[in-house]
C-alpha positions in Angstrom: -12.0 27.5 0.0 -10.8 27.7 3.6 -9.9 24.5 5.4 -12.0 23.6 8.4 -10.3 23.3 11.8 -10.9 19.5 11.8 -9.1 19.1 8.4 -6.2 21.2 9.7 -5.8 19.0 12.8 -6.2 15.8 10.6 -3.4 16.9 8.3 -1.2 17.7 11.3 -1.9 14.2 12.7 -1.0 12.6 9.4 2.3 14.5 9.2 3.1 13.5 12.7 2.4 9.9 12.0 4.5 9.9 8.9 7.4 11.5 10.6 7.3 9.0 13.5 7.3 6.1 11.0 10.3 7.5 9.2 12.2 8.1 12.4 11.5 4.6 13.8 14.4 2.3 14.3 15.2 -0.2 11.5 13.7 -3.6 12.3 13.9 -7.1 11.0 17.3 -6.7 9.4 16.6 -3.5 7.5 19.6 -1.3 7.4 22.0 -4.1 8.6 25.5 -4.0 7.2 25.0 -7.2 5.3 22.0 -5.9 3.3 22.3 -6.4 -0.4 23.4 -3.5 -2.5 21.0 -1.7 -4.8 21.5 -2.3 -8.5 23.3 1.0 -9.2 25.9 0.3 -6.4 26.3 -3.3 -7.5 26.8 -2.1 -11.2 29.5 0.3 -10.0 31.3 -2.4 -8.1 31.1 -4.8 -11.0 32.5 -2.2 -13.4 35.4 -1.4 -11.0 36.1 -5.2 -11.0 36.2 -5.2 -14.8 33.0 -7.3 -15.0 30.7 -6.9 -18.1 27.2 -8.2 -18.3 26.9 -11.0 -20.9 23.6 -12.6 -21.8 23.1 -15.8 -23.8 20.4 -18.5 -24.3 21.2 -21.9 -23.0 19.3 -25.2 -22.9 17.2 -25.6 -19.7 18.9 -28.9 -18.7 22.3 -27.2 -18.9 21.1 -24.3 -16.8 19.7 -26.6 -14.2 23.1 -28.4 -14.0 24.9 -25.0 -13.8 22.6 -23.8 -11.0 23.2 -27.0 -9.0 27.0 -26.7 -9.3 26.9 -22.9 -8.6 25.3 -23.5 -5.3 28.5 -25.1 -4.0 30.9 -22.8 -5.8 32.4 -20.2 -3.5 31.9 -17.4 -6.0 28.4 -18.5 -7.2 27.3 -18.6 -10.8 29.7 -15.9 -12.1 32.7 -17.7 -10.6 31.6 -21.1 -11.8 31.1 -19.8 -15.4 34.4 -17.9 -15.4 36.2 -21.1 -14.2 34.5 -23.3 -16.8 35.0 -20.9 -19.7 38.6 -20.2 -18.9 39.3 -24.0 -18.7 37.5 -24.6 -22.0 39.3 -21.7 -23.8 42.7 -22.9 -22.6 42.3 -26.2 -24.4 
């Protein structure tokens, strides 16, 4: 079935609109240098640093306390847990 002239022009207009949206400048912080890494990039950086994911189940009250303390820790939750575990294991 042959396309009508109207349909051809409509498709051209859609392609043009899509290309202009893709070529538009990044706005509202998109593409900024401090943007968070995607999961794959973050995993590679973690592996290079020797970090290994470690999951466990903890009491909700304990988790709340950890989250509160991690907010003020310079390295966040990972740094806080590393510090606490190393101190506990050294005893």
